[in-house]
C-alpha positions in Angstrom: 0.0 0.0 0.0 1.2 3.5 -0.9 0.5 5.8 2.0 1.7 8.9 0.2 -0.8 8.3 -2.6 -3.6 7.7 0.0 -2.8 11.0 1.7 -2.8 12.8 -1.7 1.0 13.6 -1.9 1.6 11.4 -4.9 -0.8 13.3 -7.2 0.6 16.4 -8.9 -1.7 19.3 -8.8 -2.4 21.3 -11.9 -1.3 24.9 -11.5 -3.7 27.2 -13.3 -2.6 30.3 -15.0 -3.7 33.6 -13.5 -6.6 35.1 -15.4 -5.8 38.1 -17.6 -8.3 40.9 -17.4 -8.8 41.7 -21.1 -11.1 44.7 -20.4 -8.5 46.4 -18.2 -5.8 45.7 -20.7 -7.8 47.2 -23.5 -8.6 50.3 -21.4 -4.9 50.7 -20.6 -4.0 50.4 -24.2 -6.6 53.0 -25.3 -6.0 55.6 -22.6 -2.4 54.8 -21.5 -1.4 53.4 -18.2 -1.9 56.2 -15.6 0.5 54.5 -13.2 3.3 55.1 -15.7 2.5 58.8 -15.8 3.3 59.4 -12.1 6.7 58.3 -10.9 6.4 56.4 -7.7 10.2 56.0 -7.2 10.6 59.7 -6.5 8.0 59.8 -3.6 9.4 60.7 -0.3 8.2 59.2 3.0 5.4 61.2 4.5 4.2 62.7 1.2 0.5 62.5 0.5 -0.9 59.7 -1.6 -1.8 60.7 -5.2 -5.5 61.6 -5.7 -7.7 61.1 -8.8 -6.9 64.7 -9.8 -3.2 63.9 -9.9 -3.9 61.0 -12.3 -6.1 63.3 -14.4 -3.5 66.0 -14.4 -0.8 63.6 -15.5 -3.0 62.2 -18.2 -3.8 65.8 -19.4 -0.2 66.8 -19.5 0.6 63.7 -21.5 -2.1 64.4 -24.1 -2.0 68.2 -24.1 0.2 68.6 -27.2 -2.3 67.0 -29.5 -4.9 68.2 -31.9 -5.4 71.2 -34.2 -5.5 73.8 -31.4 -1.9 73.0 -30.4 -0.7 73.0 -34.0 -2.4 76.2 -35.1 -1.7 78.2 -31.9 1.6 79.6 -33.1 0.2 80.8 -36.4 -2.9 82.2 -34.8 -0.8 84.2 -32.3 1.3 85.7 -35.1 -1.7 86.7 -37.2 -3.5 88.2 -34.2 -0.5 90.2 -33.2 0.0 91.5 -36.8 -3.7 92.5 -37.0 -3.4 94.4 -33.8 -0.2 96.1 -35.0 -2.0 97.0 -38.3 -4.9 98.5 -36.4 -2.7 100.5 -34.2 -0.6 101.9 -37.1 -3.7 102.6 -39.2 -5.3 104.6 -36.4 -2.1 106.4 -35.7 -1.9 107.5 -39.3 -5.6 108.5 -39.2 -4.9 110.8 -36.3 -1.9 112.3 -38.0 -4.0 113.1 -41.1 -6.7 114.7 -38.9 -4.2 116.8 -37.0 -2.8 118.2 -40.3 -6.3 119.2 -41.4 -6.9 116.5 -44.0 -10.3 115.4 -42.8 -11.7 114.1 -46.0 -8.6 112.0 -46.7 -8.6 110.7 -43.1 -12.3 109.7 -43.4 -11.6 107.9 -46.7 -8.7 106.1 -45.1 -10.9 105.1 -42.1 -13.7 103.9 -44.4 -11.2 101.8 -46.4 -9.9 100.3 -43.1 -13.4 99.5 -41.9 -14.4 97.8 -45.2 -11.3 95.7 -45.7 -9.4 95.1 -42.5 -12.4 94.8 -40.1 -14.2 92.6 -42.5 -11.2 90.4 -42.9 -10.6 90.2 -39.2 -14.2 89.1 -38.5 -14.1 86.5 -41.3 -10.7 85.2 -40.1 -11.9 84.8 -36.5 -15.1 83.0 -37.8 -13.1 80.6 -40.0 -10.4 80.0 -37.4 -13.2 79.0 -34.9 -14.4 76.4 -37.4 -10.9 74.8 -37.6 -11.0 74.0 -33.9 
């Protein structure tokens, strides 16, 4: 008689593989693993534990430099600055003409500005808003 077999020692138990959470892995693949965004090795003893806002902030910083708004920001800032400079210089010239007594020419200049530059600025802002 084999006493070990009777006690259950002779049988080898099958070791099951741990179950893989496919849903969690797909979410991590889609949104990125938030645990990688926050470095845990740099935490000091006594520091507060990260909150959900910390995770969200890390995720936002990671994805902030994406999309059309980020790509077009530099161009939009340059165009807006040049339009403001144009407006300032146009109105300065208008005042100069008025001070010299050329009221009719100054009025024509101002009308031309209103028709062309103001109309363009409005259309530009409308079209740029559609891009975003």
